[in-house]
N, CA, C and O of each residue as an XYZ file, in Angstrom:
248
protein
N       9.065      2.601     -2.416
C       7.814      2.762     -3.236
C       6.611      2.126     -2.796
O       5.555      2.304     -3.404
N       6.694      1.397     -1.783
C       5.556      0.577     -1.358
C       4.924      1.638     -0.380
O       5.043      1.511      0.839
N       4.240      2.696     -0.962
C       3.542      3.883      0.074
C       2.250      3.665     -0.857
O       2.229      3.250     -2.016
N       0.901      4.156      0.171
C      -0.259      4.609     -0.801
C      -0.067      5.798     -0.892
O       0.739      6.350     -0.143
N      -0.778      6.491     -1.855
C      -0.669      7.684     -2.207
C      -1.748      8.508     -1.439
O      -1.641      9.717     -1.230
N      -2.824      7.717     -1.030
C      -3.952      8.409     -0.382
C      -4.116      8.278      1.290
O      -4.551      9.256      1.899
N      -3.818      7.256      1.896
C      -3.573      7.142      3.202
C      -2.220      7.086      3.834
O      -2.049      6.903      5.039
N      -1.098      7.284      2.799
C       0.298      7.327      3.312
C       0.566      5.904      4.199
O       1.387      5.881      5.116
N      -0.075      4.957      3.884
C       0.089      3.673      4.470
C       1.477      3.196      3.955
O       1.624      3.266      2.735
N       2.604      2.684      4.748
C       4.097      2.464      4.085
C       4.192      0.948      4.792
O       3.265      0.250      5.203
N       5.745      0.656      4.792
C       6.290     -0.422      5.224
C       6.190     -0.622      6.855
O       6.335      0.439      7.461
N       6.028     -1.469      7.458
C       6.245     -1.508      8.887
C       7.251     -3.016      9.332
O       7.201     -4.168      8.902
N       7.959     -2.482     10.176
C       9.157     -3.507     10.579
C       8.785     -4.299     11.806
O       7.880     -3.803     12.476
N       9.363     -5.561     12.281
C       9.197     -6.123     13.061
C      10.324     -7.419     13.140
O      11.348     -7.427     12.457
N       9.982     -8.411     14.010
C      11.119     -9.414     14.027
C      10.461    -10.760     13.896
O       9.466    -10.994     14.582
N      10.957    -11.698     13.035
C      10.575    -12.999     12.687
C      10.983    -13.668     13.887
O      11.835    -13.228     14.659
N      10.420    -14.632     14.010
C      10.907    -15.553     15.362
C      10.605    -16.965     14.843
O       9.510    -17.466     14.588
N      11.993    -17.555     14.734
C      11.683    -19.139     14.242
C      11.189    -19.954     15.247
O      10.786    -19.370     16.253
N      11.123    -21.138     15.218
C      10.575    -22.428     16.055
C      12.106    -22.375     17.034
O      11.992    -22.443     18.258
N      13.031    -22.294     16.614
C      14.105    -22.639     17.782
C      14.500    -20.911     18.358
O      15.570    -20.682     18.923
N      13.572    -19.940     18.131
C      13.688    -18.707     18.439
C      14.569    -17.826     18.224
O      14.898    -16.929     19.000
N      15.106    -18.101     16.869
C      16.197    -17.458     16.419
C      15.314    -16.359     15.922
O      14.228    -16.573     15.385
N      15.910    -14.974     16.157
C      15.540    -13.860     15.775
C      16.000    -13.043     14.535
O      17.215    -12.847     14.519
N      15.380    -12.580     13.611
C      15.714    -11.897     12.398
C      14.849    -10.708     12.236
O      13.792    -10.756     12.866
N      15.072     -9.652     11.528
C      14.479     -8.694     11.138
C      13.475     -8.928      9.854
O      13.865     -9.560      8.873
N      12.392     -8.471      9.922
C      11.544     -8.413      8.753
C      10.863     -7.475      8.429
O      11.027     -6.407      9.019
N      10.050     -7.573      7.561
C       9.129     -6.156      7.093
C       7.868     -6.624      6.293
O       7.946     -7.539      5.473
N       6.620     -5.913      6.582
C       5.467     -6.047      6.052
C       5.420     -5.115      5.019
O       5.879     -3.990      5.220
N       4.948     -5.405      3.973
C       4.805     -4.397      2.864
C       3.293     -4.349      2.735
O       2.726     -5.439      2.819
N       2.428     -3.105      2.515
C       1.022     -2.900      2.155
C       0.822     -3.454      0.547
O       1.744     -3.429     -0.268
N      -0.512     -3.944      0.252
C      -0.878     -4.314     -0.796
C      -1.230     -3.305     -1.731
O      -2.404     -2.998     -1.940
N      -0.179     -2.729     -2.354
C      -0.172     -1.326     -3.099
C      -0.122     -1.813     -4.493
O       0.718     -2.637     -4.856
N      -1.252     -1.175     -5.483
C      -1.288     -1.561     -6.724
C      -1.325      0.106     -7.582
O      -1.857      1.142     -7.184
N      -0.548     -0.145     -8.861
C      -0.747      1.327     -9.701
C      -2.018      0.853    -10.271
O      -2.429     -0.259    -10.603
N      -2.609      2.265    -10.285
C      -3.823      2.351    -10.742
C      -4.220      3.504    -11.603
O      -3.488      4.443    -11.290
N      -5.035      3.850    -12.530
C      -5.572      5.053    -13.271
C      -6.667      5.615    -12.546
O      -7.755      5.039    -12.512
N      -6.427      6.849    -11.884
C      -7.508      7.433    -11.031
C      -7.800      8.988    -11.067
O      -6.974      9.814    -11.454
N      -8.640      9.186    -10.769
C      -8.919     10.863    -11.361
C      -8.245     11.751     -9.688
O      -8.547     11.676     -8.496
N      -7.559     12.280    -10.240
C      -6.728     13.011     -9.236
C      -6.850     14.664     -9.725
O      -6.436     14.982    -10.840
N      -7.427     15.644     -8.836
C      -7.824     17.099     -9.179
C      -8.557     17.168    -10.427
O      -8.332     18.149    -11.135
N      -9.277     16.424    -10.768
C     -10.253     16.506    -12.009
C      -9.476     15.823    -13.579
O      -9.964     15.815    -14.709
N      -8.222     15.332    -13.145
C      -7.573     14.668    -14.625
C      -6.997     13.317    -14.074
O      -6.403     13.168    -13.007
N      -7.309     12.302    -15.072
C      -6.745     10.923    -14.841
C      -5.400     10.868    -14.385
O      -4.830     11.840    -14.880
N      -4.610     10.209    -13.682
C      -3.255      9.920    -13.559
C      -3.138      8.882    -12.660
O      -4.015      8.485    -11.894
N      -1.787      8.374    -12.812
C      -1.722      6.906    -12.335
C      -0.942      7.146    -10.856
O       0.036      7.838    -10.576
N      -1.584      6.494    -10.241
C      -1.050      6.778     -8.642
C      -1.016      5.175     -8.019
O      -1.696      4.238     -8.438
N      -0.183      5.144     -7.076
C      -0.106      3.960     -6.176
C      -0.987      4.096     -5.044
O      -0.902      5.030     -4.247
N      -1.894      3.100     -4.966
C      -3.005      3.231     -4.142
C      -3.157      1.333     -3.540
O      -3.163      0.314     -4.231
N      -3.275      1.513     -1.803
C      -3.346      0.320     -1.399
C      -4.608     -0.364     -1.720
O      -5.412      0.402     -2.252
N      -5.038     -1.592     -1.559
C      -6.290     -2.317     -1.735
C      -7.208     -1.912     -1.025
O      -8.333     -1.850     -1.520
N      -6.961     -1.462      0.542
C      -7.844     -1.059      1.397
C      -8.354      0.390      0.971
O      -9.510      0.585      1.347
N      -7.810      1.399      0.317
C      -8.174      2.471     -0.093
C      -9.229      2.436     -1.258
O     -10.216      3.137     -1.483
N      -8.660      1.354     -1.928
C      -9.670      1.074     -3.371
C     -11.177      0.178     -2.931
O     -12.266      0.244     -3.500
N     -10.878     -0.465     -1.998
C     -12.173     -1.296     -1.699
C     -13.106     -0.345     -0.870
O     -14.323     -0.396     -1.049
N     -12.466      0.652      0.171
C     -13.581      1.538      0.800
C     -13.909      2.513     -0.217
O     -14.675      3.324      0.305
N     -13.711      2.783     -1.297
C     -14.085      3.844     -1.959
C     -13.721      5.363     -2.145
O     -14.349      6.340     -2.552
N     -12.197      5.116     -1.586
C     -11.803      6.623     -1.324
C     -11.260      6.978     -2.625
O     -11.005      8.154     -2.882
N     -11.065      6.048     -3.460
C     -10.352      6.341     -4.757
C     -11.097      6.274     -6.081
O     -11.445      5.136     -6.395
N     -11.428      7.294     -6.959
C     -12.216      7.193     -8.106
C     -11.731      6.723     -9.382
O     -11.023      7.460    -10.068
N     -12.008      5.710     -9.711
C     -11.017      4.871    -10.838
C     -11.236      5.934    -11.880
O     -12.048      6.839    -11.688
N     -10.523      5.837    -12.982
C     -10.754      6.673    -14.266
C     -10.606      5.522    -15.484
O      -9.809      4.586    -15.552
N     -11.631      5.918    -16.392
C     -11.907      4.627    -17.330
C     -11.119      4.968    -18.599
O     -11.107      4.185    -19.548
């Protein structure tokens, strides 16, 4: 579910390394919000990352 509908940004995976250098898998999730936006001329609820909202790629519906 953590995927932007505009830029398709999703989770990314990596390895967390502790102070004693024990390694474990982890993931980073994008900051995705459910917003009411205008899509194809009609208002709909979509999931959008905050970077797309801030850059103006999404027109919010009132």
